[in-house]
A tleap script that builds the chain and sets N, CA, C and O, in Angstrom:
source leaprc.protein.ff14SB
mol = sequence {
  NMET MET PRO LEU SER GLU ILE LEU PHE LEU
  ALA ILE VAL LEU TYR LEU LEU TYR ARG PHE
  ILE PHE ASN PHE LEU LEU PRO VAL VAL ARG
  THR THR ARG GLN VAL ARG GLN GLN PHE ARG
  ASN MET GLN GLU GLY ALA ASN GLY ASN ALA
  GLY ALA GLY TYR GLY SER ALA SER GLN GLN
  GLN PRO ARG GLN GLU GLN LYS PRO LYS GLN
  PRO PRO MET GLY GLU TYR ILE ASP PHE GLU
  GLU VAL CLYS
}
set mol.1.N position { -65.584 15.532 -53.753 }
set mol.1.CA position { -64.506 15.350 -52.821 }
set mol.1.C position { -63.201 15.770 -53.490 }
set mol.1.O position { -63.010 15.581 -54.692 }
set mol.2.N position { -62.287 16.356 -52.668 }
set mol.2.CA position { -61.026 16.877 -53.197 }
set mol.2.C position { -60.025 15.730 -53.410 }
set mol.2.O position { -59.988 14.764 -52.647 }
set mol.3.N position { -59.234 15.865 -54.450 }
set mol.3.CA position { -58.191 14.850 -54.669 }
set mol.3.C position { -57.131 14.930 -53.556 }
set mol.3.O position { -56.983 15.958 -52.894 }
set mol.4.N position { -56.423 13.859 -53.375 }
set mol.4.CA position { -55.424 13.757 -52.316 }
set mol.4.C position { -54.307 14.775 -52.493 }
set mol.4.O position { -53.790 15.284 -51.499 }
set mol.5.N position { -53.920 15.087 -53.720 }
set mol.5.CA position { -52.848 16.054 -53.968 }
set mol.5.C position { -53.253 17.463 -53.514 }
set mol.5.O position { -52.420 18.198 -52.983 }
set mol.6.N position { -54.521 17.850 -53.718 }
set mol.6.CA position { -54.998 19.166 -53.272 }
set mol.6.C position { -55.038 19.237 -51.752 }
set mol.6.O position { -54.695 20.269 -51.175 }
set mol.7.N position { -55.445 18.171 -51.104 }
set mol.7.CA position { -55.480 18.132 -49.636 }
set mol.7.C position { -54.062 18.239 -49.082 }
set mol.7.O position { -53.817 18.965 -48.118 }
set mol.8.N position { -53.144 17.518 -49.690 }
set mol.8.CA position { -51.754 17.556 -49.260 }
set mol.8.C position { -51.171 18.954 -49.473 }
set mol.8.O position { -50.481 19.471 -48.594 }
set mol.9.N position { -51.435 19.568 -50.618 }
set mol.9.CA position { -50.952 20.924 -50.905 }
set mol.9.C position { -51.528 21.925 -49.908 }
set mol.9.O position { -50.802 22.776 -49.395 }
set mol.10.N position { -52.823 21.828 -49.633 }
set mol.10.CA position { -53.477 22.718 -48.681 }
set mol.10.C position { -52.905 22.532 -47.274 }
set mol.10.O position { -52.723 23.508 -46.546 }
set mol.11.N position { -52.625 21.303 -46.892 }
set mol.11.CA position { -52.039 21.034 -45.579 }
set mol.11.C position { -50.651 21.661 -45.467 }
set mol.11.O position { -50.311 22.243 -44.437 }
set mol.12.N position { -49.859 21.542 -46.518 }
set mol.12.CA position { -48.513 22.126 -46.502 }
set mol.12.C position { -48.583 23.644 -46.413 }
set mol.12.O position { -47.839 24.263 -45.652 }
set mol.13.N position { -49.481 24.241 -47.194 }
set mol.13.CA position { -49.635 25.702 -47.174 }
set mol.13.C position { -50.084 26.172 -45.787 }
set mol.13.O position { -49.552 27.152 -45.265 }
set mol.14.N position { -51.049 25.487 -45.193 }
set mol.14.CA position { -51.518 25.868 -43.857 }
set mol.14.C position { -50.416 25.704 -42.813 }
set mol.14.O position { -50.286 26.534 -41.913 }
set mol.15.N position { -49.630 24.647 -42.928 }
set mol.15.CA position { -48.530 24.430 -41.998 }
set mol.15.C position { -47.492 25.549 -42.116 }
set mol.15.O position { -47.033 26.080 -41.105 }
set mol.16.N position { -47.123 25.906 -43.347 }
set mol.16.CA position { -46.161 26.978 -43.554 }
set mol.16.C position { -46.700 28.318 -43.056 }
set mol.16.O position { -45.957 29.115 -42.482 }
set mol.17.N position { -47.978 28.563 -43.274 }
set mol.17.CA position { -48.609 29.788 -42.777 }
set mol.17.C position { -48.590 29.821 -41.246 }
set mol.17.O position { -48.300 30.856 -40.647 }
set mol.18.N position { -48.897 28.701 -40.627 }
set mol.18.CA position { -48.864 28.584 -39.169 }
set mol.18.C position { -47.458 28.870 -38.637 }
set mol.18.O position { -47.295 29.633 -37.685 }
set mol.19.N position { -46.443 28.255 -39.256 }
set mol.19.CA position { -45.058 28.467 -38.814 }
set mol.19.C position { -44.639 29.916 -39.006 }
set mol.19.O position { -43.952 30.474 -38.150 }
set mol.20.N position { -45.038 30.539 -40.110 }
set mol.20.CA position { -44.696 31.934 -40.368 }
set mol.20.C position { -45.305 32.841 -39.303 }
set mol.20.O position { -44.632 33.728 -38.778 }
set mol.21.N position { -46.564 32.620 -38.991 }
set mol.21.CA position { -47.251 33.478 -38.028 }
set mol.21.C position { -46.665 33.315 -36.626 }
set mol.21.O position { -46.337 34.307 -35.975 }
set mol.22.N position { -46.529 32.074 -36.155 }
set mol.22.CA position { -46.133 31.856 -34.771 }
set mol.22.C position { -44.627 31.890 -34.534 }
set mol.22.O position { -44.200 32.119 -33.403 }
set mol.23.N position { -43.815 31.672 -35.555 }
set mol.23.CA position { -42.365 31.700 -35.355 }
set mol.23.C position { -41.704 32.990 -35.840 }
set mol.23.O position { -40.547 33.249 -35.509 }
set mol.24.N position { -42.415 33.793 -36.612 }
set mol.24.CA position { -41.822 35.028 -37.114 }
set mol.24.C position { -42.663 36.253 -36.795 }
set mol.24.O position { -42.175 37.201 -36.180 }
set mol.25.N position { -43.908 36.238 -37.204 }
set mol.25.CA position { -44.745 37.428 -37.104 }
set mol.25.C position { -45.047 37.817 -35.659 }
set mol.25.O position { -44.872 38.978 -35.290 }
set mol.26.N position { -45.496 36.877 -34.837 }
set mol.26.CA position { -45.805 37.198 -33.441 }
set mol.26.C position { -44.595 37.676 -32.650 }
set mol.26.O position { -44.722 38.658 -31.918 }
set mol.27.N position { -43.423 37.037 -32.751 }
set mol.27.CA position { -42.262 37.582 -32.036 }
set mol.27.C position { -41.882 38.991 -32.482 }
set mol.27.O position { -41.482 39.811 -31.656 }
set mol.28.N position { -42.002 39.282 -33.770 }
set mol.28.CA position { -41.692 40.626 -34.256 }
set mol.28.C position { -42.675 41.638 -33.675 }
set mol.28.O position { -42.266 42.720 -33.255 }
set mol.29.N position { -43.945 41.308 -33.647 }
set mol.29.CA position { -44.961 42.212 -33.100 }
set mol.29.C position { -44.725 42.431 -31.607 }
set mol.29.O position { -44.800 43.564 -31.131 }
set mol.30.N position { -44.443 41.368 -30.869 }
set mol.30.CA position { -44.199 41.496 -29.423 }
set mol.30.C position { -42.955 42.338 -29.145 }
set mol.30.O position { -42.964 43.190 -28.256 }
set mol.31.N position { -41.896 42.100 -29.899 }
set mol.31.CA position { -40.660 42.850 -29.700 }
set mol.31.C position { -40.862 44.319 -30.031 }
set mol.31.O position { -40.380 45.189 -29.305 }
set mol.32.N position { -41.565 44.605 -31.113 }
set mol.32.CA position { -41.846 45.988 -31.483 }
set mol.32.C position { -42.646 46.687 -30.395 }
set mol.32.O position { -42.345 47.828 -30.042 }
set mol.33.N position { -43.644 46.028 -29.869 }
set mol.33.CA position { -44.466 46.601 -28.803 }
set mol.33.C position { -43.625 46.865 -27.553 }
set mol.33.O position { -43.778 47.902 -26.908 }
set mol.34.N position { -42.741 45.930 -27.216 }
set mol.34.CA position { -41.905 46.081 -26.034 }
set mol.34.C position { -40.911 47.236 -26.199 }
set mol.34.O position { -40.694 48.006 -25.263 }
set mol.35.N position { -40.313 47.355 -27.377 }
set mol.35.CA position { -39.358 48.437 -27.623 }
set mol.35.C position { -40.064 49.783 -27.579 }
set mol.35.O position { -39.529 50.738 -27.016 }
set mol.36.N position { -41.236 49.877 -28.154 }
set mol.36.CA position { -41.998 51.134 -28.098 }
set mol.36.C position { -42.328 51.511 -26.662 }
set mol.36.O position { -42.235 52.680 -26.287 }
set mol.37.N position { -42.714 50.520 -25.852 }
set mol.37.CA position { -43.038 50.786 -24.450 }
set mol.37.C position { -41.796 51.274 -23.700 }
set mol.37.O position { -41.888 52.181 -22.873 }
set mol.38.N position { -40.650 50.682 -23.981 }
set mol.38.CA position { -39.423 51.111 -23.318 }
set mol.38.C position { -39.041 52.532 -23.725 }
set mol.38.O position { -38.618 53.321 -22.881 }
set mol.39.N position { -39.186 52.869 -25.010 }
set mol.39.CA position { -38.916 54.235 -25.441 }
set mol.39.C position { -39.882 55.214 -24.780 }
set mol.39.O position { -39.480 56.299 -24.359 }
set mol.40.N position { -41.141 54.834 -24.689 }
set mol.40.CA position { -42.136 55.693 -24.042 }
set mol.40.C position { -41.770 55.917 -22.576 }
set mol.40.O position { -41.869 57.035 -22.071 }
set mol.41.N position { -41.348 54.847 -21.892 }
set mol.41.CA position { -40.947 54.982 -20.492 }
set mol.41.C position { -39.713 55.866 -20.350 }
set mol.41.O position { -39.623 56.661 -19.415 }
set mol.42.N position { -38.763 55.732 -21.273 }
set mol.42.CA position { -37.570 56.569 -21.220 }
set mol.42.C position { -37.928 58.036 -21.431 }
set mol.42.O position { -37.396 58.911 -20.749 }
set mol.43.N position { -38.824 58.302 -22.368 }
set mol.43.CA position { -39.211 59.686 -22.622 }
set mol.43.C position { -39.951 60.272 -21.433 }
set mol.43.O position { -39.722 61.427 -21.075 }
set mol.44.N position { -40.832 59.500 -20.815 }
set mol.44.CA position { -41.538 59.981 -19.636 }
set mol.44.C position { -40.561 60.234 -18.496 }
set mol.44.O position { -40.692 61.212 -17.761 }
set mol.45.N position { -39.595 59.358 -18.355 }
set mol.45.CA position { -38.580 59.554 -17.326 }
set mol.45.C position { -37.729 60.776 -17.598 }
set mol.45.O position { -37.379 61.511 -16.675 }
set mol.46.N position { -37.393 60.997 -18.855 }
set mol.46.CA position { -36.588 62.164 -19.202 }
set mol.46.C position { -37.384 63.444 -18.988 }
set mol.46.O position { -36.827 64.448 -18.544 }
set mol.47.N position { -38.654 63.426 -19.291 }
set mol.47.CA position { -39.480 64.617 -19.085 }
set mol.47.C position { -39.704 64.868 -17.597 }
set mol.47.O position { -39.759 66.019 -17.164 }
set mol.48.N position { -39.832 63.818 -16.827 }
set mol.48.CA position { -40.057 63.969 -15.396 }
set mol.48.C position { -38.793 64.345 -14.650 }
set mol.48.O position { -38.860 65.048 -13.641 }
set mol.49.N position { -37.647 63.895 -15.122 }
set mol.49.CA position { -36.363 64.177 -14.476 }
set mol.49.C position { -35.543 65.106 -15.359 }
set mol.49.O position { -34.406 64.779 -15.701 }
set mol.50.N position { -36.084 66.236 -15.731 }
set mol.50.CA position { -35.431 67.103 -16.708 }
set mol.50.C position { -34.015 67.469 -16.310 }
set mol.50.O position { -33.130 67.484 -17.166 }
set mol.51.N position { -33.772 67.761 -15.057 }
set mol.51.CA position { -32.440 68.157 -14.639 }
set mol.51.C position { -31.647 67.023 -14.035 }
set mol.51.O position { -30.446 67.174 -13.814 }
set mol.52.N position { -32.263 65.906 -13.763 }
set mol.52.CA position { -31.584 64.828 -13.036 }
set mol.52.C position { -30.699 63.987 -13.940 }
set mol.52.O position { -29.751 63.377 -13.443 }
set mol.53.N position { -30.952 63.923 -15.220 }
set mol.53.CA position { -30.130 63.125 -16.112 }
set mol.53.C position { -30.777 61.799 -16.432 }
set mol.53.O position { -31.874 61.496 -15.962 }
set mol.54.N position { -30.079 61.003 -17.244 }
set mol.54.CA position { -30.594 59.716 -17.689 }
set mol.54.C position { -29.947 58.597 -16.920 }
set mol.54.O position { -29.027 58.804 -16.130 }
set mol.55.N position { -30.450 57.399 -17.169 }
set mol.55.CA position { -29.805 56.204 -16.654 }
set mol.55.C position { -30.587 55.563 -15.545 }
set mol.55.O position { -31.396 56.202 -14.872 }
set mol.56.N position { -30.331 54.280 -15.366 }
set mol.56.CA position { -31.049 53.544 -14.334 }
set mol.56.C position { -30.528 53.889 -12.949 }
set mol.56.O position { -31.261 53.753 -11.970 }
set mol.57.N position { -29.285 54.330 -12.842 }
set mol.57.CA position { -28.730 54.636 -11.529 }
set mol.57.C position { -29.454 55.820 -10.908 }
set mol.57.O position { -29.718 55.817 -9.705 }
set mol.58.N position { -29.778 56.825 -11.700 }
set mol.58.CA position { -30.456 57.989 -11.131 }
set mol.58.C position { -31.903 57.666 -10.774 }
set mol.58.O position { -32.477 58.310 -9.896 }
set mol.59.N position { -32.498 56.687 -11.437 }
set mol.59.CA position { -33.876 56.338 -11.130 }
set mol.59.C position { -33.973 55.432 -9.927 }
set mol.59.O position { -34.987 55.455 -9.228 }
set mol.60.N position { -32.945 54.627 -9.656 }
set mol.60.CA position { -33.012 53.668 -8.571 }
set mol.60.C position { -32.622 54.276 -7.234 }
set mol.60.O position { -33.062 53.789 -6.192 }
set mol.61.N position { -31.815 55.319 -7.232 }
set mol.61.CA position { -31.385 55.915 -5.981 }
set mol.61.C position { -32.499 56.774 -5.407 }
set mol.61.O position { -33.145 57.525 -6.137 }
set mol.62.N position { -32.728 56.669 -4.099 }
set mol.62.CA position { -33.740 57.527 -3.496 }
set mol.62.C position { -33.263 58.978 -3.494 }
set mol.62.O position { -32.068 59.252 -3.381 }
set mol.63.N position { -34.183 59.868 -3.616 }
set mol.63.CA position { -33.826 61.278 -3.639 }
set mol.63.C position { -33.546 61.752 -2.221 }
set mol.63.O position { -34.278 61.439 -1.282 }
set mol.64.N position { -32.480 62.505 -2.094 }
set mol.64.CA position { -32.124 63.057 -0.803 }
set mol.64.C position { -32.581 64.505 -0.764 }
set mol.64.O position { -32.541 65.216 -1.768 }
set mol.65.N position { -33.013 64.923 0.411 }
set mol.65.CA position { -33.444 66.310 0.551 }
set mol.65.C position { -32.214 67.203 0.488 }
set mol.65.O position { -31.181 66.909 1.091 }
set mol.66.N position { -32.342 68.292 -0.247 }
set mol.66.CA position { -31.227 69.211 -0.367 }
set mol.66.C position { -31.209 70.141 0.833 }
set mol.66.O position { -32.194 70.817 1.127 }
set mol.67.N position { -30.084 70.164 1.514 }
set mol.67.CA position { -29.936 71.044 2.668 }
set mol.67.C position { -29.279 72.329 2.192 }
set mol.67.O position { -28.435 72.299 1.296 }
set mol.68.N position { -29.655 73.455 2.779 }
set mol.68.CA position { -29.001 74.703 2.387 }
set mol.68.C position { -27.520 74.648 2.765 }
set mol.68.O position { -27.156 74.162 3.836 }
set mol.69.N position { -26.689 75.148 1.879 }
set mol.69.CA position { -25.249 75.110 2.113 }
set mol.69.C position { -24.878 76.115 3.189 }
set mol.69.O position { -25.295 77.273 3.160 }
set mol.70.N position { -24.091 75.647 4.125 }
set mol.70.CA position { -23.610 76.514 5.188 }
set mol.70.C position { -22.191 76.948 4.843 }
set mol.70.O position { -21.433 76.174 4.257 }
set mol.71.N position { -21.831 78.156 5.194 }
set mol.71.CA position { -20.468 78.591 4.894 }
set mol.71.C position { -19.479 77.731 5.677 }
set mol.71.O position { -19.772 77.315 6.798 }
set mol.72.N position { -18.308 77.463 5.096 }
set mol.72.CA position { -17.336 76.635 5.792 }
set mol.72.C position { -16.846 77.318 7.065 }
set mol.72.O position { -16.727 78.541 7.141 }
set mol.73.N position { -16.576 76.500 8.034 }
set mol.73.CA position { -16.074 77.032 9.299 }
set mol.73.C position { -14.631 77.492 9.105 }
set mol.73.O position { -13.859 76.884 8.363 }
set mol.74.N position { -14.307 78.523 9.754 }
set mol.74.CA position { -12.934 78.992 9.700 }
set mol.74.C position { -12.762 80.169 8.763 }
set mol.74.O position { -13.722 80.827 8.363 }
set mol.75.N position { -11.524 80.407 8.433 }
set mol.75.CA position { -11.147 81.578 7.675 }
set mol.75.C position { -10.993 81.228 6.198 }
set mol.75.O position { -10.434 80.186 5.857 }
set mol.76.N position { -11.486 82.096 5.327 }
set mol.76.CA position { -11.353 81.888 3.887 }
set mol.76.C position { -10.167 82.710 3.405 }
set mol.76.O position { -10.117 83.922 3.611 }
set mol.77.N position { -9.215 82.046 2.764 }
set mol.77.CA position { -8.030 82.720 2.274 }
set mol.77.C position { -8.087 82.734 0.762 }
set mol.77.O position { -8.108 81.684 0.120 }
set mol.78.N position { -8.111 83.928 0.198 }
set mol.78.CA position { -8.118 84.082 -1.259 }
set mol.78.C position { -6.669 84.072 -1.732 }
set mol.78.O position { -5.814 84.744 -1.156 }
set mol.79.N position { -6.405 83.312 -2.773 }
set mol.79.CA position { -5.029 83.251 -3.279 }
set mol.79.C position { -5.048 83.396 -4.786 }
set mol.79.O position { -6.068 83.167 -5.435 }
set mol.80.N position { -3.912 83.778 -5.329 }
set mol.80.CA position { -3.752 83.969 -6.757 }
set mol.80.C position { -2.759 82.938 -7.285 }
set mol.80.O position { -1.899 82.441 -6.558 }
set mol.81.N position { -2.906 82.634 -8.573 }
set mol.81.CA position { -1.991 81.692 -9.195 }
set mol.81.C position { -0.619 82.350 -9.347 }
set mol.81.O position { -0.498 83.539 -9.641 }
set mol.82.N position { 0.395 81.537 -9.136 }
set mol.82.CA position { 1.752 82.011 -9.332 }
set mol.82.C position { 2.208 81.555 -10.706 }
set mol.82.O position { 2.138 80.373 -11.043 }
set mol.83.N position { 2.678 82.520 -11.497 }
set mol.83.CA position { 3.117 82.185 -12.852 }
set mol.83.C position { 4.595 82.010 -12.927 }
set mol.83.O position { 5.129 81.725 -13.999 }
savepdb mol mol.pdb
quit
């Protein structure tokens, strides 16, 4: 049978190991996984929207159909800069 001091030492070591794993290691692993997923999503979005630009605003707005531009009504007056 183990002496009481060895049992106490083993209990302390196991407790510290438990605290290290669940209070430090797991949050770091989860955060790393989440950041990688966000970068992957950003890259996929950038590749899919090559000309549209970045940002959440461009992803949330519905795309509008582009209508062909019609010439403006009326007369076009060309002018030059006055120096």
